[in-house]
C-alpha positions in Angstrom: 144.9 128.2 89.6 145.9 124.9 88.1 144.4 121.6 88.7 146.0 118.0 88.7 145.0 114.7 90.0 146.9 112.4 92.5 148.0 109.1 90.6 147.5 105.3 91.7 150.2 103.5 90.7 150.8 99.6 90.9 154.0 98.1 92.5 156.3 96.2 90.1 158.5 93.3 91.1 161.9 93.8 90.5 163.5 91.9 87.4 166.7 89.9 88.5 168.2 88.9 84.8 167.6 90.5 81.9 167.8 89.3 78.5 167.2 92.4 76.5 170.6 92.9 75.2 171.0 89.1 74.2 168.0 89.6 72.5 168.6 92.7 70.5 172.2 91.7 69.5 170.7 88.1 68.2 168.1 89.8 66.3 170.5 92.0 64.7 173.1 89.7 63.8 170.3 87.9 61.9 169.3 90.7 59.7 172.8 92.1 58.9 176.7 90.6 58.7 178.9 91.2 61.7 180.3 94.5 61.7 183.9 95.2 62.0 185.6 96.8 65.1 185.0 100.1 63.6 181.6 99.7 63.5 180.7 98.3 66.9 178.2 100.9 68.8 177.0 101.2 72.4 173.4 101.4 71.4 171.1 99.5 69.2 168.5 101.3 67.5 165.3 99.6 66.0 162.8 102.1 64.2 159.6 100.6 63.1 155.5 100.7 63.1 153.6 99.6 65.6 153.6 96.0 64.4 155.1 93.0 66.1 157.6 91.5 64.1 158.2 87.5 64.3 162.3 87.2 64.1 163.5 90.6 63.7 163.8 93.1 66.7 161.2 95.8 66.1 158.5 97.7 68.0 157.8 95.2 70.7 159.9 93.0 73.4 159.9 91.0 76.7 161.8 91.7 79.7 162.0 88.5 81.7 163.5 87.2 85.0 165.1 83.7 85.6 165.1 81.9 88.9 168.6 80.4 88.1 171.2 82.9 87.0 173.9 80.4 87.1 172.3 78.3 84.3 171.3 79.8 80.8 170.0 76.4 79.4 166.6 76.3 81.1 165.2 79.7 82.2 161.9 79.9 84.0 160.1 83.1 83.8 158.9 84.6 87.3 157.0 88.1 85.9 157.6 90.0 82.7 157.4 93.6 81.4 155.9 93.9 78.1 156.5 97.3 75.9 156.3 98.5 72.5 156.8 101.7 70.7 157.7 103.2 67.3 161.7 103.3 68.3 163.1 100.8 70.7 166.9 102.1 71.6 169.1 100.1 74.0 172.0 101.3 75.7 174.2 98.0 75.9 176.6 99.7 78.4 174.1 101.9 80.6 171.6 99.1 80.4 169.0 101.5 79.3 165.9 100.7 77.3 164.2 104.0 75.4 160.7 103.8 74.0 159.6 106.8 71.9 156.8 107.4 69.8 153.4 105.7 70.9 155.4 103.8 73.9 153.5 101.3 75.8 154.4 99.5 78.9 152.3 96.7 80.4 153.2 95.1 83.9 150.6 92.8 85.5 147.2 94.7 85.6 149.0 98.1 84.8 149.4 99.8 81.2 151.6 102.9 81.0 151.3 105.0 77.8 153.8 108.0 76.9 155.1 109.7 74.2 158.3 108.7 75.5 159.5 106.2 78.5 163.1 105.2 79.9 163.6 102.4 81.5 167.1 102.1 83.6 167.6 98.7 84.4 170.3 98.7 87.3 167.9 101.1 89.0 164.8 99.7 88.4 163.5 103.3 87.3 160.7 103.9 85.0 160.8 107.5 83.6 157.7 108.7 81.3 157.3 112.0 80.0 155.0 113.3 76.8 151.3 113.0 78.4 152.0 110.0 80.1 148.7 108.0 81.1 148.6 105.3 83.6 145.8 103.1 83.8 145.4 100.5 86.8 142.4 98.1 87.1 139.6 100.8 87.4 141.9 103.7 88.2 143.6 106.4 85.9 146.4 108.8 86.1 147.7 111.5 83.9 150.3 114.1 84.4 153.2 115.9 82.9 156.4 113.3 84.0 155.9 110.4 86.0 159.2 108.2 87.7 158.6 104.7 89.1 161.1 102.5 90.7 159.8 98.8 90.4 162.0 97.3 93.2 161.5 100.5 96.1 158.0 100.8 94.7 158.4 104.6 95.0 157.3 106.8 92.5 156.2 110.6 91.9 154.3 112.4 89.3 154.5 115.9 88.5 150.9 117.9 87.6 149.2 114.8 88.0 145.3 114.0 87.7 144.1 110.7 88.7 140.7 109.1 88.6 140.0 107.0 91.5 136.8 105.2 92.5 134.8 107.7 90.8 136.4 110.5 92.4 139.2 112.6 91.0 142.3 114.1 92.6 144.5 116.6 91.1 147.8 117.8 92.5 151.1 119.8 91.5 153.3 117.0 93.0 152.5 113.6 93.9 154.7 110.8 95.6 154.1 107.4 96.4 155.4 105.0 99.1 155.6 101.3 99.2 152.3 101.0 101.0 150.5 102.2 97.9 149.7 105.4 99.7 150.4 108.7 98.2 151.0 112.2 99.0 150.3 115.5 97.1 151.2 119.0 97.3 148.7 121.8 96.3 145.8 119.4 95.4 142.2 119.0 94.7 139.5 116.8 95.0 136.2 116.5 93.5 133.6 114.3 92.0 132.9 116.1 88.8 133.6 114.4 85.6 134.8 117.9 84.1 137.6 118.0 86.8 139.4 120.6 84.7 136.6 123.1 85.5 134.4 121.5 88.2 131.1 122.9 89.4 133.1 122.3 93.1 136.2 121.1 94.7 137.9 120.9 97.9 141.4 122.2 97.6 144.2 121.4 100.2 148.0 122.4 100.7 148.8 118.7 101.7 146.7 115.6 100.8 147.3 112.0 102.1 145.4 109.2 100.0 145.0 105.4 101.6 143.9 103.8 98.6 140.3 101.8 99.2 139.8 103.8 102.5 140.2 107.4 102.6 141.9 110.9 101.9 142.8 113.4 104.4 143.3 117.0 103.4 144.3 119.9 105.7 143.6 122.6 105.4 140.3 122.1 103.5 139.0 125.0 101.5 135.2 124.0 100.0 135.2 126.0 96.4 132.3 126.3 94.5 133.5 127.0 90.7 136.6 129.3 91.7 134.8 131.0 94.6 135.9 129.6 98.3 132.8 129.4 100.3 133.9 127.4 103.5 137.2 126.5 105.1 138.0 123.5 107.9 141.4 122.8 109.5 141.1 119.1 107.8 138.5 117.1 106.3 138.4 113.3 105.6 136.8 112.0 102.2 135.6 108.6 102.0 136.9 106.3 99.1 136.2 103.1 100.2 134.3 101.3 98.3 132.5 99.3 101.0 130.9 100.5 103.9 132.9 102.2 106.3 132.3 103.6 109.8 132.8 107.2 110.5 131.4 110.4 111.6 128.5 112.1 110.0 128.5 115.3 108.6 126.3 118.0 110.5 123.9 120.2 109.0 122.7 123.5 110.5 119.9 126.2 109.5 116.8 127.4 111.1 113.7 129.7 110.4 111.6 132.6 112.6 109.0 129.9 113.7 111.3 127.4 115.1 114.6 129.1 115.8 118.1 127.4 114.7 118.8 124.0 114.6 121.8 121.5 114.2 120.8 118.1 112.8 122.7 115.1 111.9 125.4 114.9 114.5 126.2 111.5 114.9 128.4 108.0 113.8 127.8 105.5 111.5 129.2 102.2 112.5 129.4 99.2 110.0 131.3 96.4 111.7 130.9 93.6 108.7 129.2 93.2 105.7 126.0 92.0 107.4 125.0 94.8 109.6 125.4 98.5 110.0 124.2 101.0 112.8 123.7 104.9 112.9 123.1 107.0 115.6 122.4 110.9 115.5 120.8 113.7 116.9 119.1 117.1 116.3 118.8 119.9 118.7 116.6 123.1 118.4 117.4 126.2 120.1 118.9 124.2 123.0 115.6 122.9 124.3 114.2 120.7 121.9 116.2 117.1 121.2 115.5 114.6 118.8 117.8 111.5 119.0 117.5 108.8 116.4 119.3 105.1 115.9 118.9 102.6 113.2 120.4 99.3 112.0 120.2 97.3 109.0 121.0 93.5 108.9 120.7 90.7 106.1 122.2 87.3 106.1 121.1 85.6 102.7 118.6 82.8 103.2 118.6 83.1 107.2 117.2 86.6 107.9 116.9 90.1 107.2 115.4 93.4 108.7 115.8 96.9 110.0 115.2 98.8 113.1 114.8 102.7 113.9 113.9 104.6 116.9 113.5 108.1 117.6 113.3 109.8 121.2 112.0 113.3 121.6 112.9 115.3 124.6 111.6 118.9 124.9 110.6 121.7 127.2 112.5 124.0 129.5 113.9 123.5 133.2 110.2 123.9 134.5 109.0 120.8 132.8 110.2 118.6 130.3 108.2 116.1 128.0 109.4 113.0 126.3 108.0 111.0 123.4 109.2 108.1 121.3 108.7 106.2 117.9 109.9 103.0 116.7 109.8 101.3 113.3 110.9 98.0 112.6 110.7 94.9 109.9 112.1 91.1 110.4 111.9 88.2 108.5 113.8 85.2 109.8 114.1 81.3 108.4 114.6 79.4 111.9 115.0 75.8 110.6 116.8 75.2 106.7 113.8 73.8 105.3 111.5 77.1 106.1 109.2 75.2 108.2 109.4 77.4 111.1 109.4 81.3 110.5 109.6 84.5 112.6 108.5 87.7 111.1 106.6 90.8 111.3 106.8 94.7 110.9 105.3 97.6 112.1 105.4 101.3 113.8 105.0 101.8 117.4 104.5 105.7 119.1 104.6 106.2 122.7 102.4 109.7 122.0 99.8 110.0 119.4 100.9 113.4 118.3 104.5 112.4 117.9 104.6 112.4 114.0 102.6 115.8 113.9 105.2 117.3 116.0 108.6 115.6 115.0 108.2 114.2 111.5 108.7 115.9 108.4 107.4 113.0 105.9 103.5 113.9 104.6 102.7 110.1 104.9 103.4 109.9 108.6 101.5 113.3 109.3 98.8 111.9 107.4 98.8 108.3 109.2 95.6 107.7 111.6 96.7 104.8 113.3 99.7 102.4 113.6 100.0 98.8 113.3 102.9 96.5 114.6 103.0 92.4 114.7 105.1 89.8 115.2 104.2 86.0 114.3 106.1 82.9 114.9 104.8 80.0 112.2 105.2 76.4 112.2 104.0 74.3 109.2 103.1 70.7 109.8 103.9 69.2 106.3 102.8 65.5 107.1 99.0 66.7 108.1 99.1 69.8 105.9 98.4 72.2 109.2 99.9 74.9 110.6 100.1 76.7 113.7 101.4 80.1 115.0 102.0 82.5 117.9 101.7 86.4 117.4 101.7 89.4 119.0 99.7 92.4 117.2 99.1 96.2 118.3 96.8 98.8 116.8 97.0 102.5 118.1 94.3 105.0 116.8 96.4 108.4 116.8 92.7 110.2 116.9 91.1 108.8 119.7 94.7 107.3 121.4 92.8 103.8 121.6 95.1 100.7 122.1 94.2 97.3 121.2 96.8 94.7 121.6 97.0 90.6 121.6 99.6 89.6 124.2 99.8 87.1 122.4 97.6 85.4 120.2 97.9 81.4 119.7 96.2 79.5 116.7 96.2 76.1 115.3 94.4 75.3 111.7 93.7 72.3 110.1 92.1 73.0 106.8 89.3 71.2 105.1 89.8 67.6 104.2 87.8 64.4 103.5 86.9 62.2 106.5 87.6 59.0 104.5 90.4 60.2 101.8 90.1 58.4 98.4 92.2 55.5 97.6 95.1 55.5 95.3 93.8 54.3 92.0 97.0 54.0 89.9 96.3 51.1 87.5 98.9 48.1 87.3 100.2 48.4 83.9 98.0 49.1 80.6 96.3 52.4 79.4 95.3 54.9 82.3 91.7 54.8 83.3 89.2 57.5 83.1 89.2 59.1 86.8 85.9 57.9 88.3 83.5 60.0 90.6 84.5 59.4 94.5 81.7 57.5 96.4 79.3 59.6 98.0 80.8 59.0 101.7 84.2 60.3 100.4 82.6 63.8 99.6 82.2 64.5 103.5 84.8 67.0 104.4 85.7 68.5 108.1 87.9 71.3 109.4 89.1 72.0 112.8 90.8 75.5 114.1 91.3 76.6 117.6 92.6 80.0 119.1 93.5 81.7 122.4 94.1 85.5 122.9 95.3 87.8 125.9 93.9 91.0 125.0 95.1 94.5 126.4 92.9 97.5 125.5 93.5 101.3 126.5 90.7 103.9 126.1 91.1 107.0 127.8 87.5 107.9 126.9 85.7 104.8 127.9 83.1 104.9 130.8 83.0 103.8 133.4 86.6 104.5 134.5 87.2 100.8 135.5 87.0 99.8 131.7 89.6 102.4 130.3 92.2 99.8 130.7 92.3 96.3 131.0 93.7 92.9 130.1 91.2 89.9 129.2 91.6 86.6 128.0 89.7 83.9 126.0 89.7 80.8 124.1 87.7 79.1 121.4 87.5 75.9 119.1 85.4 75.3 116.2 84.8 72.3 113.7 82.8 72.6 110.3 81.6 69.0 108.7 80.0 69.7 105.3 78.8 67.8 102.4 78.5 68.6 98.4 76.5 66.7 96.2 74.7 67.0 92.9 71.2 66.5 92.2 69.4 66.0 88.6 72.8 66.7 87.2 71.7 70.2 87.6 71.7 71.4 91.5 74.3 71.4 93.9 73.5 70.8 97.4 75.8 71.7 100.5 74.3 70.5 103.9 76.6 71.8 106.6 77.0 71.6 110.5 79.3 74.0 112.6 80.0 73.2 116.4 82.0 76.1 118.3 83.2 76.2 122.1 84.6 79.2 123.8 85.5 80.3 127.1 86.2 84.0 128.7 88.1 84.7 131.8 85.9 87.7 133.0 82.4 89.3 132.5 80.0 92.0 133.9 77.0 91.3 135.6 74.3 93.9 134.9 72.3 95.5 137.9 70.1 98.2 137.9 71.1 101.3 140.1 68.0 102.3 142.0 68.8 105.5 143.2 67.0 108.9 144.4 69.1 111.9 143.0 68.3 115.5 143.7 70.1 118.4 141.5 70.1 122.1 143.1 70.0 124.8 140.5 70.1 128.3 141.4 69.8 131.5 139.3 69.4 135.2 139.0 66.5 136.8 136.7 69.0 139.1 135.6 71.5 136.7 134.1 69.0 133.6 133.0 65.9 133.1 131.9 64.4 129.5 132.3 61.3 127.9 131.0 59.1 125.4 133.2 56.4 123.4 131.3 54.7 123.3 134.5 52.8 125.9 136.1 54.2 125.1 139.4 55.7 128.7 141.1 59.5 128.6 141.4 60.8 128.5 145.1 62.1 132.3 145.9 65.4 132.2 147.3 66.1 136.0 147.9 64.7 139.2 146.4 66.3 142.3 146.1 64.6 146.1 144.7 66.8 148.9 143.7 64.2 151.8 143.9 66.7 154.0 142.1 67.2 151.9 139.0 63.6 150.4 139.1 65.3 146.9 138.7 64.1 143.8 140.9 66.5 141.2 141.4 65.1 137.7 142.2 67.1 134.5 143.0 65.5 131.3 142.8 66.4 127.6 143.7 65.2 124.7 141.8 65.1 121.1 143.1 64.6 118.3 140.2 64.0 114.8 141.5 65.5 112.2 139.0 65.1 108.6 139.5 67.6 106.5 137.9 65.7 103.1 137.6 66.8 102.4 134.0 70.4 102.8 134.6 72.5 100.0 134.2 75.5 99.5 136.5 78.3 97.1 135.6 79.8 95.1 138.2 83.3 93.2 136.7 83.7 89.7 137.8 86.9 88.0 137.0 85.5 84.3 136.5 85.9 82.1 133.7 82.6 81.5 131.6 82.0 78.7 129.2 79.8 77.7 126.5 79.0 76.1 123.5 77.1 76.6 120.4 75.9 75.3 117.1 74.3 75.7 113.8 73.3 74.0 110.7 71.9 74.6 107.3 71.9 73.8 103.5 72.3 75.6 100.6 71.3 75.2 97.0 72.2 76.7 93.7 72.8 76.4 89.9 73.9 77.9 87.2 71.9 78.6 84.0 73.1 80.0 80.7 71.4 82.2 78.1 72.5 83.1 74.8 70.9 86.0 72.7 71.8 86.3 69.2 71.8 90.3 69.1 73.7 91.2 66.1 74.4 95.2 65.7 77.4 96.7 64.3 80.4 94.7 65.5 78.3 92.9 68.3 77.6 89.4 67.6 75.5 87.9 70.8 75.3 88.5 74.4 75.8 85.8 77.0 73.5 85.6 80.1 74.8 83.9 83.3 71.8 83.5 86.1 73.1 82.2 89.2 70.1 81.7 91.8 70.8 80.3 95.2 68.9 79.4 98.4 70.1 78.5 101.9 68.4 77.7 105.2 70.2 78.4 108.6 69.4 77.4 111.9 70.6 78.2 115.4 69.1 77.0 118.7 68.2 79.1 121.3 71.0 79.8 124.0 70.1 80.1 127.7 73.4 82.1 128.7 72.6 84.5 131.8 72.3 88.2 131.2 76.2 89.1 131.0 78.0 91.4 129.1 81.5 90.2 127.9 84.7 92.2 127.4 85.6 92.5 123.8 88.6 90.2 123.4 87.9 89.3 119.9 86.2 86.1 120.5 82.3 86.1 120.1 80.4 85.2 123.3 78.2 82.7 121.4 75.3 83.8 119.3 71.9 85.3 119.7 69.5 85.1 123.0 66.5 83.3 120.9 66.4 80.4 118.4 66.7 81.7 114.7 66.2 79.8 111.5 65.9 82.1 108.3 66.0 81.4 104.8 68.0 83.6 102.4 67.5 84.0 98.7 69.9 85.5 96.0 70.1 85.9 92.2 73.4 86.9 90.6 73.3 88.0 87.1 76.2 88.6 84.7 76.1 89.7 81.2 78.9 89.1 78.6 79.3 90.3 74.8 81.1 89.1 72.2 82.5 91.2 69.0 83.7 90.5 65.6 86.0 92.8 64.0 85.8 92.6 60.1 88.9 91.3 58.7 90.5 93.1 55.7 90.3 89.6 53.3 93.3 88.1 55.0 93.0 85.7 58.0 90.0 85.1 60.3 88.1 87.9 62.0 89.0 88.7 65.1 86.6 87.8 68.4 86.6 89.8 71.8 84.5 88.8 74.6 84.2 91.2 77.7 81.9 91.4 80.8 79.7 94.6 80.6 77.0 94.5 83.2 76.4 92.7 86.8 73.6 92.8 88.8 72.7 91.1 92.0 69.4 90.7 94.0 68.7 89.3 97.7 66.6 89.2 100.4 65.5 86.9 103.2 62.8 85.7 105.5 63.1 85.3 109.4 60.7 82.5 110.7 61.3 83.8 114.6 61.1 87.3 114.0 57.9 88.6 115.9 57.5 91.1 112.9 58.7 92.5 109.8 60.0 88.8 108.8 60.9 89.8 105.5 64.6 91.4 105.3 65.0 94.7 103.1 65.7 93.7 99.5 69.1 94.7 98.1 70.0 95.5 94.6 73.4 96.1 93.4 74.7 96.6 89.9 77.9 97.4 88.4 79.7 97.9 84.9 82.9 99.1 83.5 84.8 99.9 80.1 88.3 100.7 79.7 88.2 103.8 81.5 85.6 103.9 83.8 83.9 101.9 86.6 80.1 102.7 87.8 78.8 101.1 90.9 75.2 101.0 91.9 73.6 99.8 95.4 70.4 100.5 96.6 67.9 99.1 99.4 64.2 98.8 99.7 61.8 98.3 102.4 59.1 95.4 102.0 57.0 97.3 104.5 55.0 100.5 104.8 55.2 102.9 107.6 52.5 100.9 109.5 54.1 97.4 109.3 52.2 95.9 106.6 53.9 94.0 104.0 53.7 96.4 100.4 55.7 96.4 97.3 59.4 97.6 97.6 59.7 101.1 98.8 63.0 103.0 98.5 65.1 103.1 101.3 68.6 104.2 99.9 70.7 104.4 96.9 74.3 105.3 96.0 76.0 105.9 92.5 80.2 105.6 92.7 82.1 106.4 89.7 85.9 106.0 89.3 88.4 105.4 86.7 89.4 101.9 85.6 92.9 103.1 85.9 94.3 106.6 86.6 93.9 108.7 83.3 97.6 109.6 82.3 98.7 111.7 79.2 102.6 112.0 78.4 104.4 113.7 75.5 107.4 115.8 74.4 108.1 119.4 74.4 109.6 120.9 71.6 110.4 117.5 70.1 112.7 116.8 72.7 116.6 117.2 72.5 116.6 121.0 72.4 116.7 123.0 76.0 119.7 122.5 78.5 120.6 124.4 81.4 122.7 127.1 79.5 121.0 127.4 76.4 119.5 125.7 73.2 121.3 123.2 71.2 125.2 123.9 72.7 128.1 122.7 70.6 129.8 121.4 73.6 129.0 117.8 73.7 129.4 117.5 77.5 127.2 120.5 78.2 124.8 118.6 75.7 124.5 116.0 78.1 122.0 118.3 80.2 119.7 118.0 77.5 117.2 115.0 77.0 114.0 114.2 76.1 111.8 117.2 77.6 108.8 114.8 78.5 105.9 116.1 80.2 103.0 113.5 82.0 99.7 114.3 83.6 97.7 112.0 85.8 94.2 112.4 87.1 92.2 110.1 89.4 88.6 111.4 89.8 86.2 109.8 92.5 82.5 110.9 92.7 79.8 109.3 95.1 76.3 110.1 95.7 74.3 108.8 98.3 71.0 109.4 99.2 68.9 108.0 102.4 65.8 108.4 104.6 64.9 107.2 108.1 61.3 106.4 107.4 59.1 105.5 104.3 57.7 109.0 104.5 60.6 110.9 105.6 62.3 113.1 102.8 65.5 111.9 101.7 69.2 113.5 102.8 71.7 113.4 100.4 75.8 113.5 100.6 78.2 113.8 97.8 81.7 113.3 97.8 83.7 114.4 94.8 87.7 114.4 95.2 90.1 114.7 92.5 93.5 113.3 92.8 96.1 114.4 90.3 99.9 114.4 89.7 101.9 116.3 87.1 105.5 116.3 85.9 107.6 118.5 83.5 111.0 117.5 82.4 112.3 120.6 80.9 115.5 118.6 80.2 117.1 115.8 81.1 118.5 117.5 84.6 115.6 119.7 85.2 112.1 118.9 86.3 109.1 120.0 88.4 106.5 117.8 89.6 103.1 118.3 91.5 101.1 115.9 93.4 97.9 116.3 95.3 93.9 116.1 95.6 90.9 118.4 95.7 87.5 118.1 97.5 85.0 120.0 95.5 82.5 119.5 98.2 84.5 121.3 100.7 86.3 123.4 98.3 90.1 123.0 99.7 92.9 121.1 99.0 93.3 117.7 100.6 97.0 117.7 99.6 99.5 118.8 97.3 103.2 119.4 97.2 105.3 121.2 94.5 108.8 119.9 93.7 111.6 120.9 91.6 114.6 118.9 90.8 117.9 119.6 89.2 120.5 117.1 88.4 124.1 118.9 87.7 126.1 116.2 87.4 127.9 116.3 90.4 125.1 118.2 92.3 121.4 117.6 92.9 119.0 120.3 94.0 115.6 119.6 95.6 113.0 122.2 96.4 109.5 121.1 98.0 106.7 123.5 98.8 103.4 122.6 100.7 100.5 125.3 100.5 99.3 126.7 103.6 96.2 124.8 104.7 97.9 121.5 103.5 98.7 118.6 105.7 102.4 119.4 105.3 103.0 123.1 104.6 106.3 125.1 104.3 109.1 124.7 102.2 112.7 122.5 102.1 115.4 123.5 100.2 118.3 121.2 99.9 121.6 121.2 97.7 124.0 118.2 98.2 126.9 116.3 96.7 125.4 113.2 94.9 128.5 111.3 95.6 129.0 112.5 99.2 125.6 113.2 100.4 126.8 114.2 103.7 128.0 117.4 102.2 124.8 119.5 101.7 123.1 122.8 102.4 119.8 122.7 103.4 116.8 125.5 104.4 113.5 124.5 105.8 110.4 126.1 107.5 
């Protein structure tokens, strides 16, 4: 079956006055004496090479039209047709121009090349034969013969092949109309560059092509290689470079577990360059429906974002269930100076099991929670402050708990001096050295305010009236601090913080003095109850079976329980407010030590010691015994006075190495951090016992490959509460790579293996070859923890050893296989893992994903689709 291509032919303007004859006659007269009457001919032939002559007729010419045909003195050019050939022949009487031998005609942005071209001037007609090729813009058309009328803008091509917008058309006969539309008989359509022998094609008896819009074929037969696999009464191929609205291409399939399905049934709508929308649905076994809709929008410098929604309707006639999911992202500059912005993104689900039941994406199935937010932000540049009104939502998909701020309002005034420093610009002369600011200019203050309306839903919360509530709260805080250096080495920073708060509801705690009786009845044949007391059980009934010798006795037990210690919460919807304050002072310094340790390339070690001591004081609060709803605002500190001193020592060790030079240049020095260790504890003056806090010791080190983190805690009191030497309570070690270990390389040196075989002679097939690269990435993670509850108790250990890895092998530039997953060595199971195959077949692509049983997303998905027409695909999944 022959294949050909539909042409793209630009329109030509009609030339009203031709000067070719006059030019040919004039130039011929300049080269030779005037012939006699017997020597006159109706044609003038000029052989020559592809060189442009200066004053003689050779291989090049120009055909022009004049606006004023009555005057030959000052013609003005409106349009022109340029041509060149090895031989140009002009028939004066017939007014025909013959171009033969590498003939080329140029008109506007069109170039026509052929072995021979005939231009009939009176009929405004071009005839091209001998491998004609028409290049117009980015489109190319070839065929056996071409005919085109530049006045009527009609043309035809026999056995044509045309390249248009990365697509290839062929046809036995092609006709073009004045609207630049063309029609083809017995045509083929494909996106394969090897259109003479494509991987796939659509054949149709009749094809109509509308440039920059679409091609309509009827009937359409889908061929893979030369084998027909499907047929449709008609098919529409989009060839618009821009986005165009239209129906989506459905897909269908099925598996034994879930039955058959029909997917991607819908419509894509693109009203302009700034927004698009798509709506589609999926149906399984006609009792599961998944509808989805999405939109994207983008207006430069103003706003951009996306919105996607999914709705699932399932069940049968006896009962329907529904669930939904929403994903969005939005960024908007409301004012030109970007001082007012609106932004947010997130995901919402109506059912905690929506992703597990409806999604095929591994990241969504693994998701344990969803977050969403939207914030209106305002900057006050004149005072360097900001404010915002925001909404946020957190949905725990494991417990189905929802925490939502509807909304949260905030204002922030960052730290600044109470008395700003004066402008120290000098009036002329050299710039003065910066002076130390006065002490009162080093007093700083800051202020912030916040208000929250909280919504919380927890189906497992007890008591029942607390499972869902809406509560509000406001708070303000102001800080005052001062920084000063004493004795040139010590930094001292006193501070004072004041905070006020108010909450709209609280719960009084009232003891429930209730006597409850629990009755229990059981048989001796079915249960055995052991009582600690020797009191006899009250007998309810006794039956004796003399035949079997079995005595069946029923007892009733009445237990008396007094619940004086239970607390009952009584909600009160009254505002309650209070204030708190606290103050303190901190003192720190930094000491440096150098150790001239020289070993191999080691040149020395530097030790940075940062001791710090701080004192904090919080006065006693006289708040009543109230329990407040957790709205995100603390109700005001502890019940008693607190004053404590904290001690900490930070150590950092740096090393310097010097590499020896080869006698040229200076030795290279390198400094790096190799060890850090922190020690901290504290003393609480108000504690009734165990005034010393536990001692904490942490250390860290790393190199180019590995991070090592160590943490530990020590009791400073023994089991009897007596002060003692540090007693180890817990310790942990965590090992992690500095960067994921990765190795890459080439198989067989590269550029040897292709789909058909090794090193083919065909250069087009050799495009399948490439660098046969392989890569392997490993990310191990090891954590060891050991702890105990009391100084005399044994240690209990916990180990976490996981290995995350990924691997990829590119057998050729087109074929590749990859794997990514993890393994938990302590539980001896895979945490995740997908095997993926990919093949790029120039105009096709093939993808295969397989998840092993027991993984997060088990099963397989097999997909083959046309890259330039992704709607045309074949899919199979489990």
